[in-house]
C-alpha positions, 0 to 999 in steps of 0.5 A, spaced: 084 902 296 089 896 297 092 896 304 099 898 302 097 904 298 092 906 304 098 906 309 103 909 304 098 915 303 097 915 310 104 916 312 105 921 306 099 925 308 096 924 301 090 920 304 083 924 303 080 926 310 074 922 308 078 916 308 081 917 314 075 917 318 074 913 324 074 906 320 080 909 317 084 909 324 081 902 325 084 900 319 091 903 320 091 900 327 090 893 324 095 894 319 100 896 323 099 890 328 099 885 322 106 888 321 109 888 328 108 887 335 104 892 339 110 897 341 112 898 334 105 898 332 103 904 337 110 908 335 108 907 327 100 909 329 102 915 333 107 918 328 102 917 322 096 920 326 100 926 328 104 927 322 097 927 318 093 931 323 099 936 322 099 936 315 092 938 315 094 944 320 090 940 326 096 938 330 091 938 336 087 932 334 091 927 336 089 923 342 093 919 346 088 915 350 083 914 344 089 911 340 092 906 345 085 904 347 083 902 340 090 899 339 089 895 345 082 893 343 084 891 336 090 887 338 085 883 343 080 882 338 085 879 333 088 874 338 081 872 340 077 872 333 083 872 328 085 877 323 079 875 318 083 874 313 085 881 311 082 888 313 075 887 310 074 880 314 077 883 320 072 889 320 066 884 319 068 879 325 069 885 329 063 890 328 064 893 335 070 897 333 065 901 329 060 903 334 060 910 336 062 911 343 065 904 344 070 907 349 064 910 353 063 903 355 070 903 359 071 911 360 067 917 362 066 922 357 069 927 362 075 923 362 076 922 355 075 929 354 080 931 359 087 934 357 090 929 361 087 923 357 089 927 350 096 928 352 098 921 356 094 914 356 090 914 362 087 907 365 079 907 364 076 909 371 082 912 373 080 919 375 085 921 380 083 928 384 
């Protein structure tokens, strides 16, 4: 599916769940960063994920820390490695984005699993008591 169709399907909540897997989330973040600055990309990504999850009857699936952390990692890799000439190329030059448990290099599992991290962005290792 071409990028424009992918984003339109996501935003209209017609994208299949199989296509909005982890790679689909990374792709959406990449495409939003390509069309705007970080703040705008984050706003659009939040809205799209929340609306999509809500359309599936699963509004509790949205996770703020995971969303912000991945968007920041993608932006950093875009700055360091370039855009790859498009989504497919970028996916090839940034394979670590598809590693299971990538965020566990920065966060503890308990921190990522917390309700606070789901609700707001928390900094890595900032487990306040």
